[in-house]
C-alpha positions, 0 to 999 in steps of 0.5 A: 214406923210402917208407911201406909199404902196409898189410898184410891179414889173411885167414881162411877158416873151414871145417868142418874147418880154419881157414886164415889168411894175411897178405897184402900190398897186391898179395894176395901171401901173406907168411905162412900158418897152419892149425889145426883149426876145432873146428866139431863142438864148436860156436860158442864153440870155433870162435870160440876157434880163429878168434881163435888163427888171427888171433893167430898172424898178428899175432904173425908181423907183430910179429916180421917187419913191426914198425910196418907197419899192418894195414888190417883182417881179411877173413873167409870163413865158411860160412853165409848172411851179411849182409855189411853187419852181419857176422851169420850169418843161417842155417847148417847143423849143420856148426857147431852154434850158428853161426846168429845169430853176430854175427861182425863185431862180435865180431871188431872188439871182440876185435881193434880192427881193421876187419873184413869178413865174407862167405860162403865161396863168395862169397869163393872167387869173389872170389878167382877173379875176382882171379886171372882179371881177364877174369872181372871184366867178365862174369857168372860163376856158381861152384859148389863141390862139397864135403861140401855144394853151395855157390854164388855169382854175380858181375856185372861183378866184384861179388858178387850178394848178393840181397835176403835175402843168399841169392843163389847158395845153390844147394845149398838149392834143392828138387828132386824126389827120384829115389828117393821119388815126391812127395818133395823134396830139397835139390839138394846131396843129389844134387850134392855129395860127400854127393850122390855118396855118396847117388846111388851107394849108392841104385843098388841094388848091395851097397855103401853109401858113407860119402862122395864120396871113398869112391865115387871110391876105388872107381871108381879100382879099377873098381868097377861100382857106383861108376862107375855112381854117378858117371855118374848124379851127372854127370847130376844136375850137368848138370841143375843147370848147365842150370837155371843156364843158363836162369835166369841165362845166365852167361858162365862157370860155375866149378866148385870144391871138393874133388871137382874135385881128382879130376875126371879120374874124372868131368869128361869124363862131365860134358862129354859130358852138357853137350854133349848138352844143348846148353849154350853156356856156358863151364864150367871148373874153378876154378883156386885150389882150396882157396886160393880162399876165403883169397884172396877174404877178402884181396880182400874186406878190401882192397876195403873198405879201398881198399888200394892197391898202393903199396910193399908190405912184404915185396915 
């Protein structure tokens, strides 16, 4: 009787939702679940929700793949992550109290399985590399345009962590404020969903936009202020891409995150500005959308445990 290859549990922990899956050794999802992350309630609530998501996967495995071993658990999470220790070195207030969480140790103690933990955008890039093997031989930069701005760098298929685990955290880079002389802002205040709302709101029109989605909705109806805001936002994004070109000279830049799902409203403007700047780098949308972090978490634990394809359970 041929022995089945071990299965993998992957979790993508976001500020709003936790998405979890059971993958076989070929990274094909066998089961998926989703629940609220309870991030606004702080660290303990998030850990409770994370535990429930993993328990759901283990429950499915007990019912549908009894006896098949679990190789380990891969976690994609917001924040600056020390991938060796699994400690959250730094985090925003999106998850109060998340900074300093010893996530790997907590999960290993709770589930008694090997655990790998990495930053969510680094996991998203791992997922994209797995989906497009041609990217695994070159230098790739990824940006994610969500509520904030995330980023990651890969070199020849490997994620670049950096000396202090902050390589790719482009959203934290200080840039001059376009509204207050002498002041500095983090790049994500201009280039992100929040950045789009900031830029569109400060043009001088009558509207104040609560988030990037509100700007896009108004632009769809032809609102002049929203359209001008999108144009200026694309200018800031093109400037950021130009800086990445000169600093890192990547073969490809992938752009993902929630704003990319509505790219028909702004991608042609971005392309025009990049052509005007003479950028030779390939710039294209990421292909896995919201699944990238989940697939990346699966690839993370698969790589750590050296799980081969073998005979996949559930194939």
